[in-house]
C-alpha angles and dihedrals in degrees: 000000000000115000123193120196113194111193092027093153093059122093098262091040092053092047091049093052091046089054091050090050091052094041111024094183095047091114091058094252139063116269110225095175132018122193118190122191141169141141086276119041107266122226120256118217111235092236090059098041095104093060101029139090127186121210139174115230140161109207090201091064118089113259097012097103091047090057090056095046095048087081088058098225115205096213123031121193106198103197100143117121147136106247123249101262094047092045089054096050098037104048097177096047093046094055093040094054105028099039111015093043092052093047091049090051093050091047092049089056089048093052093045089052092051090053093051133348108286128159114168129176111249118198112192127198105227128166144229084242086088087082125078141182143323092059132192118226089269125016118225129196091263095058111119120261112243105149118192098203135059090242092054091046092052091050092046093052091049090051090056092048092049092052093048095046088049091049088052091054094245094126141342101258132187124178116209112204101208123209114226103291111234138210092025112194124226128032130333114279135195096271112125087223093054094104090067087069098031094062089057105032099048097046090049086056092049094255133123120256132195122230110202099181139051120278091241092067107120125205145163119258145181132171125252087250091057092045091055088047090057092058095043092050091050093051092056101038131097100252093198086081090064096065127206096316096083101179116084131193106224125228117261147146124277111216141152124237087249091056089050090054093048090051088051089051092053094048103034105017137234092301090068094045091053089063091068111099120195112226111160115223113194093198093055091042091055093051094046092048088066095055125099117251104202140019143198102224097170093125092059091041090054088055092056103265115142138185139171123295100203136039091228087064092050091052093047090052088057090050092050098043101037109020101036089247094296135106114224 
């Protein structure tokens, strides 16, 4: 089968491709062709080189989605997005990439299907940012979408489009509402949620990190390993079991910043915790205040999706996957 990964140079995209390289049958079927694309050319693992091609593409540009769909991929992972902080500060870019790019992709699939029968599975990386205040104690899948950021609005609109195109039989779509992925490897990015990872990743590497919010801020988390697992599970599952509500809130762990820090203390010691410097940032505080703190993800759990149940486990996964199990 032909698999297309859009956003393959991003963190989740890279981790997904690494998993496919290590476990070629992870999706439940044999991959005969793998197309990787992003705004920057994504890397191709040597073990997948014989079946892979790497392309640069901007879905917001006319004709670009059509080029990707011409190959008629059977499974499409749509992971490409401008992150939350950048979408909030760059209004035009956020809507061009996060909304227009998705709409152009969906329309390219529609036009290809009108030319000749074509019905791919489309797995879309959405976000818990689609929800907005006021919140119940726990947010279920049926809670109304009232996002309080441009990023959340762009994801919410794409969710609605995905559900409607699926209802119309244009493709088999599933939206995966990701928790905040933590601990993200690499360097800090422009995501408003980036500090959740920064205050763990940098101290574990012996570097200082800035905390812009109070320690009592509560949020919903899952590791990069769990996030990749969500997409792999979706690719191999019978989507008829999902029903007409095609956007799913993924399982995760509800924790405060203070609980994050205490988990870091247990795993890496006081020396790491002392590297966290509190510098309040009103802009970040305002964005984070509009995010949901806890979820009821029983619907996704009943469909076989799983995530971590403690922050110690999330930190240890980072140690295993990124630091070879050792603190510097």
